[in-house]
C-alpha positions as CSV (number, residue, x, y, z in Angstrom):
1,M,74.9,49.8,105.7
2,S,71.8,50.8,107.6
3,A,68.6,52.3,106.0
4,Q,69.1,55.4,108.1
5,P,72.1,57.7,108.4
6,A,74.7,56.6,110.9
7,Y,75.4,60.2,111.8
8,K,73.2,63.2,112.5
9,R,75.8,66.0,112.1
10,I,79.1,65.9,110.2
11,L,81.9,68.3,109.5
12,L,83.7,68.0,106.2
13,K,87.3,69.3,105.9
14,L,88.3,70.3,102.4
15,S,91.8,71.6,101.4
16,G,92.0,74.6,99.2
17,E,94.0,72.5,96.7
18,A,91.1,70.2,96.3
19,L,89.1,73.0,94.7
20,M,91.7,73.4,91.9
21,G,90.8,70.2,90.1
22,E,93.1,70.0,87.1
23,L,94.0,73.7,87.3
24,G,97.3,74.9,88.8
25,F,95.6,77.7,90.7
26,G,92.2,79.0,91.7
27,I,88.8,77.3,91.8
28,A,87.5,74.8,89.2
29,P,83.7,75.2,88.9
30,P,83.2,71.5,88.0
31,V,84.8,70.5,91.3
32,T,82.6,72.8,93.4
33,A,79.5,71.6,91.5
34,F,80.5,68.0,92.2
35,L,81.0,68.7,95.9
36,A,77.7,70.6,96.0
37,N,75.8,67.6,94.6
38,E,77.6,65.2,97.0
39,I,76.6,67.4,99.9
40,K,73.0,67.7,98.6
41,A,72.5,63.9,98.7
42,V,73.7,63.8,102.3
43,V,71.5,66.7,103.4
44,E,68.4,65.2,101.7
45,A,69.1,62.0,103.7
46,G,68.6,64.1,106.9
47,V,72.2,64.8,107.8
48,Q,73.4,68.2,109.0
49,V,76.5,69.3,107.1
50,A,79.2,71.8,108.0
51,L,82.4,72.5,106.1
52,V,85.8,73.9,106.8
53,V,87.9,74.9,103.7
54,G,91.5,75.7,103.3
55,G,93.1,78.4,101.1
56,G,96.1,76.8,99.6
57,N,94.8,77.0,96.0
58,I,95.0,80.8,96.3
59,F,97.6,81.6,98.9
60,R,99.9,79.9,101.4
61,G,101.6,82.1,104.0
62,E,104.2,79.6,105.2
63,P,106.4,79.6,102.1
64,L,106.5,83.4,101.9
65,A,107.2,83.5,105.6
66,K,110.3,81.3,105.0
67,A,111.3,83.8,102.2
68,G,111.1,86.7,104.7
69,M,107.5,87.8,105.0
70,D,106.2,88.3,108.5
71,R,104.5,85.0,109.4
72,I,101.5,86.6,111.0
73,T,100.8,88.7,107.9
74,G,101.2,85.6,105.7
75,D,98.7,83.6,107.8
76,Q,96.2,86.5,107.8
77,M,96.4,86.6,104.0
78,G,95.8,82.8,104.0
79,M,92.7,83.3,106.2
80,L,91.4,85.7,103.6
81,A,92.0,83.1,100.9
82,T,89.8,80.6,102.8
83,V,87.0,83.2,102.8
84,I,87.1,83.4,99.0
85,N,86.9,79.6,98.8
86,A,84.0,79.5,101.3
87,L,82.1,82.0,99.2
88,A,82.7,79.9,96.1
89,L,81.3,76.8,97.9
90,Q,78.3,78.8,99.2
91,D,77.5,79.9,95.7
92,A,78.0,76.4,94.2
93,I,75.8,74.8,96.9
94,E,72.9,77.3,96.5
95,R,73.1,77.7,92.7
96,T,73.6,74.0,91.9
97,T,71.4,72.3,94.5
98,G,68.9,74.9,95.7
99,L,70.0,74.3,99.3
100,Q,70.7,77.2,101.6
101,A,74.2,77.8,102.7
102,R,75.8,80.3,105.1
103,V,79.5,81.3,105.5
104,Q,80.7,82.1,109.0
105,S,84.1,83.7,109.3
106,A,86.5,83.7,112.3
107,I,87.6,87.2,111.3
108,R,85.1,90.0,110.9
109,I,84.1,90.7,107.3
110,N,80.4,91.4,107.7
111,E,79.9,92.8,104.2
112,V,80.2,89.3,102.7
113,C,79.5,86.8,105.5
114,E,78.5,86.2,109.0
115,D,80.8,86.2,112.1
116,F,81.3,82.8,113.6
117,I,78.8,82.4,116.4
118,R,78.5,78.8,117.7
119,R,74.8,78.9,118.6
120,K,73.9,80.6,115.3
121,A,75.8,78.0,113.4
122,M,74.0,75.2,115.1
123,R,70.7,76.8,114.5
124,H,71.5,77.0,110.7
125,L,72.3,73.3,110.7
126,E,69.1,72.4,112.5
127,K,67.2,74.3,109.8
128,G,68.9,72.2,107.1
129,R,71.3,74.9,105.9
130,V,74.9,74.0,105.1
131,V,77.4,76.1,107.1
132,V,80.8,76.9,105.7
133,F,83.4,77.9,108.3
134,A,86.0,80.3,106.9
135,A,89.2,82.0,108.1
136,G,90.5,79.0,110.1
137,T,90.5,79.7,113.8
138,G,91.0,83.4,113.2
139,N,94.6,83.1,114.7
140,P,98.0,82.8,113.0
141,F,100.1,79.6,113.4
142,F,97.0,77.4,113.4
143,T,96.1,75.3,110.3
144,T,92.7,74.8,108.8
145,D,93.0,71.2,110.1
146,S,93.1,72.5,113.6
147,A,90.1,74.8,112.7
148,A,88.2,71.7,111.4
149,A,88.9,69.8,114.6
150,L,87.9,72.8,116.8
151,R,84.6,73.5,114.9
152,A,83.7,69.8,114.8
153,V,84.0,69.7,118.6
154,E,82.2,73.1,119.1
155,I,79.2,72.2,117.0
156,G,78.9,68.6,118.4
157,A,79.6,66.8,115.2
158,D,79.3,63.1,115.2
159,L,82.0,62.6,112.6
160,L,84.8,64.7,111.2
161,L,85.7,63.8,107.6
162,K,88.9,64.8,105.9
163,A,88.5,64.7,102.1
164,T,91.8,63.9,100.3
165,K,93.1,62.6,97.0
166,V,93.8,59.2,98.4
167,D,91.3,56.6,99.7
168,G,92.6,56.6,103.3
169,I,95.6,56.5,105.5
170,Y,98.6,54.5,104.5
171,T,101.8,53.3,106.1
172,A,103.7,55.5,103.6
173,D,102.8,57.8,100.7
174,P,101.2,55.3,98.2
175,K,102.2,57.5,95.3
176,K,105.9,57.1,96.2
177,D,105.9,53.7,97.9
178,P,104.0,50.9,96.0
179,S,104.4,48.7,99.0
180,A,102.5,51.1,101.3
181,K,99.5,49.4,103.0
182,K,96.2,51.1,103.8
183,Y,94.8,51.2,107.4
184,D,91.1,50.4,107.8
185,T,91.2,51.7,111.3
186,V,93.8,53.4,113.5
187,T,93.9,55.0,116.9
188,Y,94.9,58.6,117.5
189,E,97.8,57.4,119.6
190,E,99.0,55.2,116.8
191,A,98.6,57.9,114.2
192,L,100.5,60.4,116.4
193,N,103.3,58.0,117.4
194,R,103.8,56.7,113.8
195,R,103.6,60.3,112.4
196,L,101.1,59.2,109.7
197,G,100.5,62.7,108.6
198,V,96.7,62.5,108.9
199,M,96.3,66.0,110.2
200,D,98.7,68.3,112.1
201,Q,99.4,67.2,115.7
202,T,97.4,70.0,117.3
203,A,94.3,68.9,115.4
204,M,94.9,65.2,116.2
205,V,95.3,65.9,119.9
206,L,92.2,68.0,120.0
207,C,90.2,65.2,118.3
208,R,91.7,62.6,120.6
209,D,91.0,64.5,123.8
210,N,87.4,65.2,122.8
211,K,86.8,61.7,121.4
212,M,86.0,63.0,117.9
213,K,85.7,60.3,115.3
214,L,87.6,61.0,112.1
215,C,87.3,59.5,108.6
216,V,89.9,60.1,105.9
217,Y,88.5,59.3,102.4
218,D,88.9,60.0,98.7
219,M,86.8,63.0,97.8
220,D,86.8,62.2,94.0
221,R,84.9,58.9,94.4
222,P,81.2,59.6,93.5
223,G,78.8,58.6,96.3
224,A,81.6,58.1,98.8
225,L,80.4,60.8,101.2
226,M,76.8,59.4,101.1
227,N,78.0,55.8,101.7
228,I,80.1,56.9,104.7
229,V,77.2,58.7,106.4
230,M,75.0,55.7,105.8
231,G,77.5,53.6,107.8
232,D,79.6,52.0,105.2
233,R,83.0,51.5,107.0
234,S,84.7,49.9,103.9
235,I,85.4,53.4,102.6
236,G,88.4,55.4,103.8
237,T,90.2,55.0,107.1
238,Y,88.7,55.6,110.5
239,V,90.6,57.2,113.4
240,D,89.2,56.8,116.9
241,A,90.3,57.0,120.5
């Protein structure tokens, strides 16, 4: 690892389920506090941090769409769930660490957060504020993985990180297949062709076409985020063009 951060600006993608902790639903305050402190260490090292969060801990539109709900309505409800999670992260970051955070939503909800404006988001980052992007892309049929890839490209992030419950990308699900092997590095073409399930294909293609570097890592490992931004490539799996 180097003495200085290897990246100037990163975007961290969190699933809504990651915020549940041991709960079966909702938001676990110990998890948001842990994440806030991990982010604080990175910001204090001089790295600009943006977040994209999902909403699966509160609502998922796709299962209800399969049960008969209008898919667009379900996805809009899911977008609102991501706003709730983004506000929870904003509160945890400001209350736990003293850092400033801003939520920017892809759908207009001005009473509780800002609209997504690219230049304004970049200005927040330059001032050392954490920016939490909510409501996905603002469109139905697009996942928050796609939103993370899009926002990472838009803000000129040096690295997109996907926080998961496993320590990287494997040849198969390591919880189901003990013989699954972990990749240290993989190309986007390999990940797409082998259907490794890193992110949805729309997100993967967007990253590939814009040469966005991706790291998949275990979010529960203390200090992992800091080590990654300092250049430790032994953590997680890296995906590059």
